[in-house]
N, C-alpha and C positions, 0 to 999 in steps of 0.2 A: 886212629887206626880204625879199619873196618874188618869185619870178619864175615865170611859167607856162610850162610845156613841154607837149609832147605827152603825156608820162607824168604829168602832175600839176603840183604846185608844188615848187620848190626853194627852201629857206629859206637866204638868204645874209647874212652880216654886211656892214658897211660895207667890210671889207677883202676881200670876196668869198670868205670861208671858208664852207663849207657848214655850216649849223647843223642840229641835230637836229629833225625834224619831230615834231609832236605824237604821232602813231601809233608813233613810234619810242622813246617814253619808257615804260620799264616801268610797268605799272599802267594805262596808257591804255585798253587793251581791257577792263578790268574795271569801267570807268566806265559809267554809263548814257549813252544817246545825248545827252541834254541836258547832262550833264557833260562829255562829249567835246567838244561845241560850245563850252561855256564855256571849257574848257582850251585849245582851238585859238584862240579870240579873245584870251584872255589871253596866250597865248604870242606872238602876233603883236605885241601891245602891249608885252610884257615885252622882246622882242628889240630893239624900236625905242627903248626907253628907256635902253639902254646904249650907250656909244661902242664898247665891245668885248664884244659879247654872247657870244662864243665862250668868255669867261672865266667865264660864269655859267649853263652849260647845265643843264637840269634832268636829274636821273638817276633820279627816281622820282616818281610822282604817285598820290594815293589820295584818296577821299572820306572825310571825317570827319563823322558824324552827331552833332553837338554841339548845345548849346542854340542857337547860331548855326551852322548847317552851313557847311562850307567844303571846298574842295580844298587838300590840302597837297602841296607839291613839296619835294623835297630836291634842292639843287644840288650839282654836282661841286666847287664851291669850299668846300662845308661849310655854306653858309647854307641856311635853309629858309623857306618863305613860306606864308602862309594866303591863299587866293584867294577873295574874296567875289564878284567880278564881273570881266568882262574889263578893268575900268579901276581896280579897287580891290583892293589887296593890301597885306599888312604882314608 
């Protein structure tokens, strides 16, 4: 869930814990503008898909120019994901 404030958006879990915003994830500022938009949209969906998203916070993001390009995130829980779109990741 995100909440608008005078200073922007605060990302909150269902338990009202403050979640890491996209621009707070290391590697975000190295992404192109289009990839930043993709990551922001993905992160909004990703947080909503977990009952306790605070347990799956991203700790790093980077663009991978592979045969099928993707964004890769590493999570604090040790998992990693390939992001293909705001709604498709594995």
